[in-house]
C-alpha positions in Angstrom: -19.6 31.8 -70.2 -17.5 29.7 -68.7 -16.4 30.3 -65.2 -12.7 29.6 -66.0 -12.8 32.5 -68.5 -12.6 35.4 -65.7 -11.9 32.9 -62.4 -10.0 33.7 -59.5 -7.9 30.0 -59.1 -5.9 29.8 -55.5 -3.4 27.7 -55.0 -2.9 25.5 -51.9 -0.3 23.7 -51.6 -1.6 21.1 -48.7 1.8 19.9 -47.0 1.8 23.6 -46.0 -2.4 25.2 -45.6 -3.8 23.6 -42.3 -2.6 21.5 -40.0 -5.9 19.4 -38.5 -4.3 16.3 -36.8 -0.8 17.7 -35.0 1.5 16.1 -36.7 3.0 18.7 -38.3 2.0 18.4 -41.7 -1.3 20.3 -43.7 -3.7 17.5 -44.8 -7.6 17.5 -46.2 -9.2 18.5 -43.1 -7.1 21.0 -42.0 -8.2 22.6 -45.2 -11.8 21.6 -45.2 -11.9 23.9 -41.7 -10.7 27.0 -44.0 -13.4 26.8 -46.2 -15.1 29.5 -44.7 -11.7 31.4 -45.2 -11.8 30.3 -48.8 -15.5 31.6 -49.7 -14.9 35.0 -47.5 -11.5 36.1 -49.9 -13.3 35.6 -52.4 -12.1 32.4 -54.3 -13.7 30.7 -57.9 -11.5 28.1 -57.7 -9.2 26.1 -55.6 -6.2 23.8 -57.4 -4.4 21.4 -55.0 -0.9 20.4 -55.3 -0.4 17.1 -55.3 -1.9 14.6 -52.6 -1.4 11.4 -54.3 0.3 8.1 -52.5 4.1 9.0 -52.2 6.6 7.9 -50.7 7.7 11.6 -50.7 11.2 12.4 -52.3 10.0 15.4 -54.0 6.9 16.0 -51.6 4.4 14.4 -53.9 4.9 14.9 -57.6 6.9 11.2 -57.0 3.6 9.6 -56.9 3.3 5.8 -56.8 -0.4 5.0 -56.6 -1.9 8.1 -59.0 -6.0 7.3 -58.1 -5.3 7.3 -54.2 -4.5 9.8 -51.4 -1.6 9.2 -49.3 -2.3 8.6 -45.8 -0.5 11.9 -44.7 -3.2 13.9 -46.0 -6.3 12.1 -45.1 -8.0 9.2 -46.9 -10.6 9.4 -50.3 -13.8 10.3 -47.9 -12.0 13.1 -46.7 -11.1 14.3 -50.1 -14.8 14.1 -51.1 -16.0 16.1 -47.8 -13.2 18.4 -48.7 -15.4 18.7 -52.4 -18.4 18.2 -51.5 -18.0 21.6 -48.3 -16.6 23.3 -51.7 -19.1 22.5 -53.9 -21.4 23.5 -51.0 -20.1 27.6 -51.0 -19.5 27.6 -55.5 -16.0 26.7 -54.8 -14.0 24.7 -58.0 -11.6 22.1 -57.3 -8.7 21.6 -59.6 -6.1 18.7 -59.1 -3.0 18.7 -59.7 -1.8 16.1 -62.5 2.2 14.7 -62.8 1.7 12.7 -65.6 5.3 12.8 -67.2 6.9 10.4 -64.3 5.8 8.0 -61.4 7.7 7.0 -58.3 10.4 4.4 -57.9 7.9 2.5 -55.3 5.6 2.4 -57.9 4.4 -1.3 -58.7 4.7 0.1 -62.4 8.1 0.5 -61.9 9.0 -2.7 -59.8 7.0 -5.2 -62.6 9.2 -2.9 -65.4 12.4 -3.6 -63.5 12.0 -7.4 -63.6 10.3 -7.5 -67.1 7.4 -8.5 -66.0 5.0 -8.2 -69.2 2.7 -5.6 -69.5 5.0 -3.3 -67.7 8.6 -3.7 -69.3 8.7 -0.9 -71.3 6.2 1.3 -69.3 9.3 3.7 -68.7 12.0 4.5 -70.7 15.0 2.1 -70.7 18.1 1.8 -72.8 21.6 0.0 -72.5 24.6 1.8 -71.1 26.7 2.5 -74.3 29.7 1.3 -73.1 31.5 0.2 -70.1 35.0 1.7 -68.6 36.8 0.0 -66.1 33.8 -1.7 -65.4 31.5 1.3 -64.5 28.4 1.4 -67.6 28.1 4.9 -69.1 24.8 6.3 -70.1 23.2 6.3 -73.4 23.2 9.9 -74.3 24.7 13.8 -72.7 20.7 14.7 -71.0 21.0 16.3 -68.0 18.4 16.0 -65.5 16.3 19.1 -64.2 17.8 19.1 -60.6 21.2 18.5 -62.2 23.6 15.2 -63.1 22.8 12.8 -65.4 19.4 12.2 -66.5 20.2 8.4 -66.4 20.3 6.0 -63.6 21.4 2.8 -64.0 19.3 -0.7 -62.4 21.7 -3.0 -61.1 18.8 -5.8 -61.4 17.3 -4.8 -65.0 21.3 -4.0 -66.0 20.0 -1.2 -68.0 19.8 2.6 -67.4 16.2 4.3 -66.7 15.5 8.4 -68.2 14.4 10.6 -64.9 14.4 13.9 -65.8 13.4 15.0 -62.9 14.9 13.7 -59.7 16.3 9.8 -59.6 13.2 8.4 -57.7 11.3 9.7 -60.8 11.4 7.5 -63.3 9.9 8.8 -67.1 6.9 7.2 -68.1 7.1 6.1 -71.5 4.5 7.7 -73.9 5.7 6.0 -76.7 3.8 2.9 -75.2 -0.5 3.0 -75.7 -1.0 1.1 -72.4 0.3 4.2 -70.3 -1.1 6.4 -72.3 -4.9 4.7 -71.1 -3.5 3.9 -67.8 -2.8 7.7 -67.4 -5.8 8.9 -69.2 -7.7 6.1 -66.9 -6.3 8.0 -63.7 -8.1 11.5 -65.3 -10.9 9.7 -65.9 -10.7 8.3 -62.4 -10.9 12.2 -60.7 -13.5 13.3 -63.0 -15.8 11.4 -62.2 -15.2 11.5 -58.3 -16.1 15.4 -59.0 -13.1 17.4 -59.5 -13.3 20.3 -62.3 -10.3 20.1 -63.9 -6.3 19.6 -63.9 -3.4 21.4 -63.7 -0.7 19.0 -65.7 2.5 19.1 -64.4 5.8 19.4 -66.9 3.3 18.6 -69.6 6.7 19.6 -72.1 8.0 16.7 -70.7 5.4 13.6 -71.4 8.3 12.5 -75.0 11.0 12.6 -76.3 12.8 11.9 -79.3 13.1 8.4 -80.4 17.0 7.4 -81.3 18.1 9.3 -78.9 20.7 11.5 -79.7 23.0 13.7 -77.6 21.7 17.1 -77.1 23.2 19.9 -78.2 25.2 23.0 -75.9 24.2 26.4 -75.8 27.8 27.7 -75.1 30.0 24.9 -76.0 32.4 25.8 -74.3 30.2 26.4 -71.1 29.1 23.0 -68.6 27.2 20.3 -68.8 24.6 21.6 -67.3 20.6 21.2 -67.6 20.7 25.2 -68.3 23.5 25.0 -70.7 21.5 23.1 -73.3 19.0 23.0 -75.8 16.2 20.5 -75.1 14.7 19.9 -78.0 15.3 16.3 -78.2 13.4 16.3 -74.9 10.4 18.7 -74.4 8.0 20.3 -76.9 7.6 17.1 -79.2 4.6 16.6 -81.1 3.6 14.1 -79.8 3.4 15.1 -76.2 0.4 17.5 -78.3 -0.9 14.4 -79.2 -1.3 13.0 -75.8 -2.6 16.3 -74.7 -5.1 16.1 -77.5 -6.3 12.6 -76.0 -6.9 13.8 -72.6 -8.5 17.0 -74.2 -11.1 15.1 -75.6 -11.9 13.0 -72.5 -12.3 16.5 -71.0 -14.6 17.7 -73.6 -16.3 14.4 -73.8 -17.4 14.7 -70.0 -18.5 18.2 -70.4 -21.6 17.7 -72.3 -23.3 17.0 -68.9 -22.9 21.0 -69.3 -20.3 21.3 -66.6 -17.5 23.2 -67.7 -14.2 21.5 -66.7 -10.7 22.9 -67.5 -7.3 21.6 -68.5 -4.4 23.7 -67.3 -0.9 22.5 -68.6 2.7 23.7 -66.9 5.1 24.7 -69.5 7.8 26.6 -68.7 8.9 28.2 -72.4 9.0 30.4 -75.3 5.9 31.9 -76.2 6.2 30.5 -79.5 6.3 27.1 -77.9 3.3 27.5 -75.3 0.6 28.5 -77.4 1.0 25.2 -78.9 -0.8 23.9 -76.2 -3.9 25.9 -77.0 -6.8 23.4 -77.4 -8.6 24.1 -80.8 -11.5 25.5 -81.8 -14.0 22.3 -79.7 -11.5 22.8 -76.7 -11.2 25.8 -75.3 -11.1 24.8 -71.7 -7.6 23.6 -72.5 -4.6 26.4 -72.1 -0.9 26.7 -71.1 0.1 28.6 -67.5 1.5 32.0 -69.0 4.5 32.8 -66.5 6.0 35.7 -68.2 4.6 38.2 -65.8 6.0 36.0 -63.0 9.4 36.5 -64.8 9.0 40.1 -65.1 8.1 41.1 -61.6 11.4 42.3 -59.9 13.3 44.8 -58.1 13.7 48.0 -60.6 11.6 46.5 -63.5 9.5 49.7 -65.7 6.4 50.2 -66.7 7.6 49.7 -70.3 9.0 46.3 -69.5 5.6 45.9 -67.8 3.4 46.6 -70.8 5.5 45.0 -73.2 5.2 41.8 -71.3 1.5 41.9 -71.3 0.3 43.2 -74.5 2.8 40.8 -76.3 1.4 37.9 -74.7 -1.8 38.7 -75.7 -0.9 39.6 -79.1 1.0 36.3 -79.2 -2.1 34.2 -78.1 -4.6 32.9 -80.7 -7.7 34.8 -81.2 -10.5 34.4 -79.0 -8.3 32.1 -76.5 -8.5 33.1 -72.8 -5.0 33.4 -71.0 -4.5 33.4 -67.6 -1.9 35.0 -65.1 0.2 34.0 -62.4 3.1 35.7 -60.6 3.9 32.8 -57.9 3.6 29.4 -57.1 5.2 26.7 -55.0 8.4 27.0 -57.2 9.1 30.6 -57.8 10.2 33.1 -54.8 7.1 34.9 -53.0 6.5 38.5 -54.5 7.9 40.8 -51.9 10.7 38.6 -51.7 11.5 39.1 -55.4 10.1 42.5 -56.1 10.6 44.1 -52.3 7.2 43.8 -49.7 6.2 47.1 -50.8 5.2 45.7 -53.8 2.3 43.0 -52.7 -0.7 45.1 -53.2 0.1 46.6 -56.3 1.4 43.3 -58.1 -1.9 41.8 -56.7 -4.0 45.1 -58.7 -2.4 44.4 -61.9 -2.8 40.6 -61.7 -7.0 41.6 -60.7 -7.1 43.9 -63.7 -5.5 42.0 -66.4 -8.4 40.3 -68.7 -8.4 36.6 -68.0 -7.9 34.0 -65.5 -6.1 35.0 -62.5 -4.1 32.3 -60.5 -2.9 33.6 -56.4 -0.2 31.4 -54.9 -1.6 30.8 -51.0 -0.1 33.6 -48.8 -0.3 36.3 -51.6 -2.8 37.3 -49.7 -0.8 38.8 -46.8 2.1 39.6 -48.4 3.8 36.8 -46.9 7.7 36.1 -47.3 9.9 33.5 -48.1 11.2 32.6 -45.2 14.9 31.4 -44.5 16.2 27.9 -44.0 19.6 26.6 -43.5 21.1 23.8 -45.3 20.2 21.4 -42.7 16.7 22.7 -42.3 16.4 22.2 -46.2 14.7 19.4 -47.2 14.3 19.9 -51.2 15.6 17.8 -52.8 16.6 19.9 -55.7 18.2 22.0 -53.0 20.1 19.4 -51.1 21.7 18.0 -54.5 23.8 21.0 -55.0 25.3 20.9 -51.4 25.6 23.5 -48.3 27.2 26.2 -50.4 24.8 26.3 -53.5 21.8 24.6 -51.9 19.3 28.3 -51.4 20.1 28.6 -55.7 17.8 26.1 -56.0 15.8 24.7 -52.9 12.3 25.8 -53.2 11.2 25.0 -49.5 11.3 29.2 -48.8 8.0 29.5 -50.6 6.7 27.0 -49.3 6.4 27.2 -45.6 3.3 27.0 -43.9 0.6 30.0 -43.7 0.1 32.1 -41.2 -2.5 32.1 -39.6 -2.7 34.0 -36.2 0.0 34.8 -33.8 0.0 31.8 -31.5 2.5 29.5 -31.5 3.8 28.2 -35.4 1.2 30.7 -36.5 -1.9 28.5 -36.3 -0.9 26.4 -38.7 -0.1 23.6 -36.0 0.4 22.4 -32.7 3.1 20.3 -33.2 7.0 21.8 -35.0 5.4 22.1 -39.0 8.0 20.1 -41.2 8.9 23.2 -42.2 9.7 26.4 -40.2 7.3 28.7 -40.0 8.9 33.1 -40.7 9.7 34.1 -38.0 7.1 37.5 -38.9 4.2 35.5 -38.7 3.4 37.2 -34.8 2.9 40.3 -37.1 1.9 39.2 -40.1 -1.3 37.0 -40.6 -4.7 36.2 -41.6 -6.1 37.3 -38.4 -4.1 40.5 -37.6 -5.0 41.3 -40.9 -9.0 40.7 -41.0 -8.6 42.8 -37.7 -6.6 45.8 -39.6 -8.8 48.9 -40.8 -5.9 48.8 -43.8 -4.3 45.5 -44.7 -3.1 43.5 -48.1 -5.4 40.6 -47.0 -8.8 43.7 -47.1 -7.1 44.5 -50.7 -7.1 41.6 -51.6 -10.7 40.5 -50.8 -11.6 43.8 -52.6 -10.0 43.1 -55.7 -12.1 39.3 -55.4 -15.3 41.2 -54.8 -14.1 43.7 -58.0 -13.9 41.1 -60.4 -16.7 38.9 -59.5 -18.3 41.9 -60.2 -20.7 42.6 -63.2 -19.2 45.9 -63.8 -15.5 44.3 -64.2 -16.9 41.4 -66.1 -18.7 43.9 -68.9 -15.3 45.9 -69.3 -14.8 43.7 -72.7 -12.4 47.5 -73.9 -9.0 46.8 -71.9 -5.7 48.5 -72.2 -2.7 49.1 -70.5 0.3 51.7 -71.1 3.6 53.2 -69.4 2.9 56.9 -68.6 6.4 57.0 -67.3 9.2 54.9 -67.0 8.0 53.8 -63.9 4.1 55.0 -63.9 1.8 51.9 -65.1 -1.5 52.8 -66.3 -4.2 49.8 -66.7 -7.9 50.8 -68.2 -10.9 48.5 -68.3 -14.2 50.0 -69.6 -17.7 49.6 -70.6 -19.8 52.0 -72.2 -21.1 53.2 -68.6 -18.3 52.6 -66.7 -14.0 53.0 -66.8 -11.6 51.5 -63.9 -8.2 53.0 -64.2 -5.2 51.4 -61.8 -2.2 53.5 -61.7 1.2 52.0 -60.7 3.9 53.6 -59.5 6.7 51.3 -60.0 9.5 53.9 -58.7 11.3 53.8 -55.2 10.3 57.1 -54.8 7.2 58.9 -55.0 6.2 60.9 -58.5 3.5 63.3 -59.3 1.4 62.6 -62.8 -1.6 64.2 -64.7 -4.4 62.3 -64.4 -6.2 62.4 -68.1 -9.5 61.4 -66.3 -10.6 61.2 -62.4 -12.8 59.5 -60.4 -13.5 57.5 -57.5 -11.1 55.7 -55.4 -12.0 52.5 -55.7 -9.1 50.3 -53.7 -5.9 51.4 -52.7 -2.7 50.2 -51.7 -2.2 50.4 -47.9 1.1 52.4 -48.5 -0.7 54.7 -51.0 -2.0 57.2 -48.6 -5.1 57.1 -50.1 -9.2 55.4 -49.0 -11.5 53.9 -50.2 -13.9 56.8 -52.0 -11.0 60.0 -52.4 -12.0 61.6 -54.8 -8.7 62.1 -57.6 -8.1 64.3 -60.0 -5.0 66.0 -61.7 -2.2 66.3 -60.7 -2.4 63.1 -58.6 0.7 62.1 -56.6 1.5 58.1 -56.0 3.8 56.6 -53.3 6.5 54.6 -54.1 6.0 51.3 -55.4 2.4 51.8 -54.2 -0.9 51.8 -56.4 -4.5 53.0 -57.0 -7.7 52.0 -58.7 -10.1 54.4 -59.3 -13.4 54.7 -61.4 -14.7 57.4 -63.4 -17.6 59.2 -62.3 -20.7 56.8 -64.0 -23.1 60.1 -64.2 -20.4 61.9 -66.7 -20.2 58.2 -68.6 -23.4 57.8 -68.7 -24.3 61.3 -70.2 -21.8 60.8 -72.6 -23.5 57.6 -73.6 -27.2 58.3 -73.7 -25.6 61.6 -76.4 -24.3 59.3 -78.5 -27.4 57.6 -78.4 -29.2 60.9 -79.5 -26.6 61.7 -81.7 -27.6 58.2 -83.3 -30.5 58.6 -83.7 -31.2 62.2 -84.8 -29.0 60.9 -87.4 -31.4 57.5 -88.3 -34.0 60.6 -88.5 -32.6 62.6 -90.6 -32.0 59.7 -92.9 -35.5 58.4 -92.9 -36.1 62.4 -93.7 -34.1 62.3 -96.8 -35.4 58.8 -97.7 -38.6 59.4 -97.5 -38.3 62.8 -100.0 -36.9 61.0 -102.8 
């Protein structure tokens, strides 16, 4: 079975993980220094957020060279050293691939502005639709994800260019075969270097409708904003699927060497649209990210909602396809901030018990919370564009603050002031402290990663999720010889529930009041926002399995006797 089908993938935001040279920014050597930690917490693969050469207008998502490392993170030798260290301990590496746009400082864009061939049409350029009082008017009403028009006027070329994200992130023109060719070469470059796959950023944005008409407002009386527009002209175009298929073909060709590489696609959309990003039968390694659970985790969520969320997605995906489960990343509020810090263990336990790939964002193993930042401390362009009154609604900085390693100044991340402030709770929420505690979020996470990698769980192909009550969720995994049960109390109050089957506690959230080895029996009282994972007695199940086998054997002997008599 391919490794990625059941992998624990750990996202590292390099700027915030570990700083090795005391410039306040995390780097590749910093990650290398923490390889033992990554092995210790049981990850199967790390996904590195962008480390490419970049002016850092959007902190690495504005790329000026798709085949080089930015000096702020180190150099190619540092990356090769990291790859070697990770592979030596059995950890694979996925890279962020950002194909929709480049930086406006990329050589391609600079040559495109000057109409130097073959770069004239490397980007999406359009004439002004009109001039009002000498001011050029954009070709249509398309809006940027980061707010405002998606079009920016370039005086030198005397045309508008499209930027579905920041102004300094011009969209590449995927109707130009040379662009597709260059980006395919970039993928091949990193695969040949030894990476095990990619997380493809903003995959649905690659190609736009060719006539470039106006998009329709969802609420005709509402404002002209990105959230109030139907984006069928700018996302999920048929041509986009075709380009991704080309990249998938390249990965499939590379996989002939026996290595199982993977292509994960970032797509926020409806289930109907997202499942179109799955690869064909010959490309099972191509799959979209599943963000539905991320969107469902919030205060006062019910067990029925979670059951419908998980089962609904499992029912929607194509037969024989693998899914993945994500509850946090560098673009979304952390779980303790979004759902309450008491839910840190419970959410990780839910994630670990679901079938498929588990994706975890650095710091989730500790229960790290978002950090409050003032407008002056905010550096994220999607927040700053909204101004001092509204910046918090768009800023992604709170979930990107430095990893909390210990209680020393700057949380052991750096010896100098970091690029973003450290959360002030670092003194009592950090790796060093949680490693020294009898019970901690980190220890629960380690136990979960061991469980996910165990032969017992890997053999449990049967799965069930159901709401026992409004706020009590049950997840069950089982094989012929063993069964695991996860009970989660989502309520703000303790609940008492009757167990269909009792068993021995394997893992308990730190707020549950239970310890490993406790014999869970009915009735069971669960504390608020707590979770309990227990296993049914092996001996009783083996006895059941043996009984089933004997019954089958007796039936076979009886049938044999009847046939002989006849």
